[in-house]
C-alpha positions in Angstrom: 29.2 31.4 -6.1 25.9 32.2 -4.3 25.9 32.0 -0.5 22.7 31.2 1.4 21.9 32.1 4.8 19.2 31.1 7.0 18.2 31.0 10.7 19.2 27.9 12.7 15.7 27.0 13.4 14.9 26.6 9.7 18.1 24.6 9.2 17.1 22.3 12.1 13.7 21.9 10.5 15.2 21.1 7.2 17.6 18.4 8.8 14.6 16.9 11.1 12.6 16.3 7.8 15.6 14.9 6.0 16.2 12.4 9.1 12.8 11.5 8.7 13.3 10.9 5.1 16.0 8.9 5.7 14.4 6.6 8.2 11.3 5.9 5.7 13.7 5.3 3.1 15.5 2.7 4.9 12.3 1.1 6.2 11.2 0.7 2.6 14.5 -0.9 1.7 14.2 -3.4 4.6 10.5 -4.3 3.9 11.2 -4.7 0.1 13.8 -7.4 0.7 11.2 -9.4 2.5 9.4 -12.1 0.1 5.8 -11.2 -0.6 4.6 -13.9 1.4 6.0 -12.6 4.7 4.9 -8.8 4.4 1.9 -7.5 6.1 -0.4 -4.7 5.6 -2.8 -3.0 7.9 -6.0 -1.2 6.9 -4.8 2.1 6.5 -2.0 0.9 4.0 -4.5 -1.3 2.2 -7.2 1.4 2.0 -4.6 3.6 0.2 -3.5 0.8 -2.2 -7.2 0.1 -3.1 -8.3 3.6 -3.0 -11.4 2.5 -0.8 -12.9 3.0 2.6 -12.4 0.9 5.7 -15.9 -0.3 5.3 -14.9 -1.6 1.9 -12.5 -3.8 3.5 -14.7 -4.9 6.3 -17.3 -6.0 3.5 -14.4 -7.9 1.8 -13.6 -9.5 5.3 -17.3 -10.4 6.1 -17.8 -12.0 2.7 -14.7 -14.1 3.5 -13.1 -12.5 0.1 -10.0 -11.3 1.7 -8.2 -13.2 4.6 -6.9 -11.2 7.6 -5.5 -11.3 11.1 -6.8 -9.2 14.0 -4.9 -8.2 16.7 -7.0 -6.4 19.3 -8.8 -3.7 16.9 -6.2 -3.8 14.2 -6.6 -5.6 10.9 -3.6 -7.0 9.0 -3.5 -8.6 5.5 -0.5 -10.8 4.2 0.4 -9.2 0.9 0.3 -12.4 -1.1 -3.4 -12.8 0.2 -4.0 -9.4 -1.3 -2.3 -10.2 -4.5 -4.3 -13.2 -5.0 -7.5 -11.3 -4.3 -6.7 -9.0 -7.1 -5.9 -11.6 -9.4 -9.1 -13.7 -8.5 -11.1 -10.4 -9.4 -9.4 -9.6 -12.5 -11.9 -9.1 -15.2 -11.1 -9.9 -18.8 -13.3 -8.1 -21.4 -13.5 -8.5 -25.2 -13.1 -5.5 -27.5 -15.1 -5.5 -30.8 -12.2 -7.0 -32.8 -12.2 -10.2 -30.6 -8.8 -9.3 -28.7 -8.8 -9.4 -24.8 -8.3 -6.6 -22.8 -7.5 -6.8 -18.9 -9.5 -4.3 -17.0 -10.3 -3.9 -13.4 -14.1 -2.7 -14.0 -16.4 -4.1 -16.4 
């Protein structure tokens, strides 16, 4: 059996990270139990999901492509609206042999 020793500051740091991870995991479990129509995403979360800039989201809002709610300077999007937006903008392309292939880009 190997025994590993460490300073108490290092141990406290590890425990703090584990506690933070536990809280994030609990939060993820709580939000996943909500129906899709009740989940809300903010600008930062949607930018990560779409891999786009905040300016791109602003263009979607300006063009009335993506419904949103605004509280002060923060924008929020219902997850079901985001899903609808993605489905409406799904591009279907045809390959040479006539089969359909789904693609986000054309």
